[in-house]
C-alpha positions, 0 to 999 in steps of 0.5 A: 776137508777142502773137498767137504767145503767145496759146495759150501760158502759161509759168511765172513767171521770176524771174532773180535777181541775184547782187550781194554784200551782205557778207562774214560768218564767212567766207561771202559773202552774196548779195542774194537769199535762199532762199524757201519756194516753191523755188529753184536755187542756180546756180555754177560751182566753178573748183577745190575745195574750196568751201562753200555756206551755204543758208537761213541763219538770223539765229543761224547755223543752216541748211545747209551744203554742202561739196564737195571732190575727193574727195566732198560732204557736206550737213549741218544747222547747229543751236546750233553742232552740225553733223549730216550728212544725206548724203554722196557719195563719189568724185572730183568735178571743177571745174564747174557746181554746182546745189543744188536745194530743192523743199519738204522736198527737196534735190538736189545737181547736178554733172557732168550728175548728181544727187550727193545727195539728202535730205529736211529741213524745218527751214528754207525761207527765209534768206541764201545765202552761199559761200566758195572759188573759186566764180564766177557765183553766183546764186539761181533762184526757181521756180514751177509749170510751166504750159505749153500749145502747140497751135501756132496761129500764125495771128492771129484776124482771118485766120480770123474776118474773111475768113469772116464773110461766107461761113463756107466761105471763107478762107485754106486750110491748104495755104497757111499755112507758118510758119517762126516758132516757140516751139521751138528746133531742135537737130537737123533741120528743124521748122516749124509747118504744116497737117494733111496729111489735111486740106490743102485745108480752110479755116482759118476752118472749124476752130478750129485746124488746125495742127501742129508737123512735122519735114521733114528725113531723120535725127534731129529734136529741138526743145526748149522750155523753161527750164534750171532746169525740173525734176519735170514731165510733158510730154504731146503728140499725135503722129501718125507719118507715115512716121517710124521713131521718135518720142519725147519727151525730158526734161532736154535739156542738148544735142542729145547729153545728155538723157532720152528716151522712144524708141518705134520703129515696129516697137517696142521702146519704150525709156526711154533716157539719152542721154549724150554721143550714146550711149544707156543703155537704162533700161527697155524693152518690146515694141510698135510703133505704126501710121502715120497714127495719133494717140497721146497719149503722156506722159513724166514725171520726179519725183526721178529716177523716169521714167515713160512712158505711151500713151493713159493707159496706163503702158508704162515705168518706170525710175530715174536720177540723170542731169541733174536739170534742163533743157527738154523736147523732141519727137523723131523719126527720119525715113527720108526728108524726106517721111517724118516726124511731126507733133506737137500739143496740147503740155501740160507741168506740174509733178508732185510725185509720190514713189516709193520702192522702198525699194532707195535711202536717201534720208536723212530721207525717212521719219519713224517715228511708231510702232513701228519699220521695217526698210526694205531693198528692202521695208518691214516692221514689225520686231516685233508692235508696230503701225508707221507711218511718213510722209513729204512735206509738211503742206501736201499735199491731194488725192493718192493713196497706193499700195503693193504689199501682201503681206498674211499672214492673221494681220497687218494693213497699209495706207495713211495720208493727210493726216497731221498732228501736232495734227489726226490722220490717215486710215488704210486698213487691211486685216487677214487673216482670222486677225489677232488684231484687232477688224478681222479680215477687213475693210478700213476707213477710219478717222479717227485724231484725239485719241487716237480711232479713228472708223470711216468706212467698212468692208467685210468682205473675209474671206480675199480677200486673205490671202497675196496681193500686192496693189496698194492705193491710198487717195485723197482729193478734197475729202473723198472717201476711197476705198480700192481694190484692183487698180483695184477700189473696195473701200471708200469714206467721206466726211469733211471735217475733215482737208484736208491732211497727210503721206502714209504707211504702217501694218503689224502682223505676226502671230505668224507672218506679216510684211507687206511693203510695196513700190513706195510711191508718191504721185501727185498726179492731173493735172487734167481737161482742159476743153472749149475755149471755142466760137470766135465763128465757130461761133456764127454762124447761118449756120454751123448747117450744119457746126458751129453746130447742136452747138457752141452750149450749147443744142445739147446738150439736149433738150426734154421735158415738165415732170416735176413742179411745186410751183405749183398754177395752170396758168399757173405749170405752163405755164412749167415746163421740162424739159430732158434732156442728149443725153449718156450718162455713165457712172461718177463725174462732175461737174455744174456749173451757176449758180442762177437767180433762184429765188423762194420758190415756185419750185424746180429739180430736177436728175434723174440718170436712164435716160430710156430705161427707166420702170422704171430710173428708178423704182427708180435715179433720183436727184432732187436739188431746190433751193429758196431762201428768205430767202438760204437754199439748201435741198437735198433728195436722193431715190432712185427713189420714196422719199418721204424723203431727205437734206436740207441747207441754206446760208446764201448769200453774196450773191444767189441768182441766179448762185450756182455749184453743183457736184453730184459723183458720187463712188463710193457718195456724191453731194456738193453744193457751193455757190460758187466752186471755191476756197471752195465749201461742202458743202450736203449729202453722201449715200451713194446705193448 
């Protein structure tokens, strides 16, 4: 069984007990308490009314949830005074009840729907109590979801040991049929098997030739995960092999209740809510798929906002209050047993994304920090004062704020990152060409701290955005700040002084024009995939005629003549070695390596160049030179044939050899850091555009 789980990582599961600690003020308290990392309070209402005390403090402060047959109310209790956060009116039946806490966000779920949503960040820990006819009361702590399955189900020794004597021998894929699976079939028949287009290949000659496959006519649905999973995205590689529909499912309650991204072979694409076996269409678009073609499909939910992607392009979006939690699933519709679909490389991760279209009011979500706002289908300032508002958590970092901004010629608007009450905030602000402001006709990234506004980056835009509705993004990634309009970079900057904080928006109306912001979004970018470790088999010399030649690290590099030396002796020059990587790279990227044991008379150069064009190399090449002396690392960045560049130095923590170095290109900047990623320090930053 350990082999089965070798490719799978699950979020931690802590099933909290429901033992009664004591009764106080009419409440019965559970042994387990609210935790700052997030939790669900799960119970069953036998009859109404009932009440929960949540995150209760020693002085009695906390949250109170009251459920009656005619509605529900979530309120705060502070110093004996109750303040209502949110209410829901309408008939409520006895049954399941879940109070879901994620950061500052509350969701109350009953009857397969989200009944109440509200934001409040005053209390995150404390006692949990109940009163009324409630049973099976328990607390479920939660952590970020981290699930991967590439359906590798064959023990390593089957693939390796039988092939080491002769790499062309080993178990054939066609001979491997495995019924054991980590997935629960709810409809149809599922199995782990070899790729059909490669059935005669040897297991020994592929790192993982296995997929998850449907093999029965009709609807097929299989699930994995936990009932308390919420706010997550599911990705999978899908290849239709005759199936008339494929898809991914979220929040699966049973075979008749779930959320589905359904993709028909001849179209359309649809976001569906399956409720008691009947579909409700939430969004749809034209477009089918080709048989025997691999697609990378993603489906996500973040607080009821559903988004579907095909090959990283967003195709559908909708909002729903149904279900609110549950396992994930893979889905197919097969006309015959043979005409089916295969699934591979499933990845499920938590998402913290937020979207507000200003059509539904979530109490407590926005905190106005200046001026005043009107939020009804759009956000706009009420008067000519500059207005700003923020949402989210103080610990947010490395995220993207976005909004569609309609900018009159005499107005200004923008987005906020990393706002904290004591340290300040970053602001992307854009002003129309006729605005009576010092930055009229400009896009700026500024830092506002201690009452001072510092311009970090600026671009003249003139009347380019006057009167237009434009999708603006403002992102922060480890100090690199970027503002884009319709996916085109407009302005960027670098500043590391504010690492975390809330997201928000800014607007200032003109004498005639009122700016409007819609579709406000906070996205937390997905981590980039990392190449898998080369399997042991392919490092064998005798495997070179198939995969060994390119799968070892040395296979990616080309030897070339030395380009420079700081030593004067012929013997030292002879030891110089220049290697060029075979790859061709475009756009932003990162290079990571570990320092060798540099002595005082040695230097290491990293060259970013077009080796096929000497003229381009002279004009546009970038060279990073690193030297170490006395435990200090010194770096220098030069462009082309320039003699002066940007320099920096760091006192190293430990010996030179083995120190991790990361060189990033981000927009117009080159950033060099030293140390492990969780505590890397910046050696130097240079604007190289």
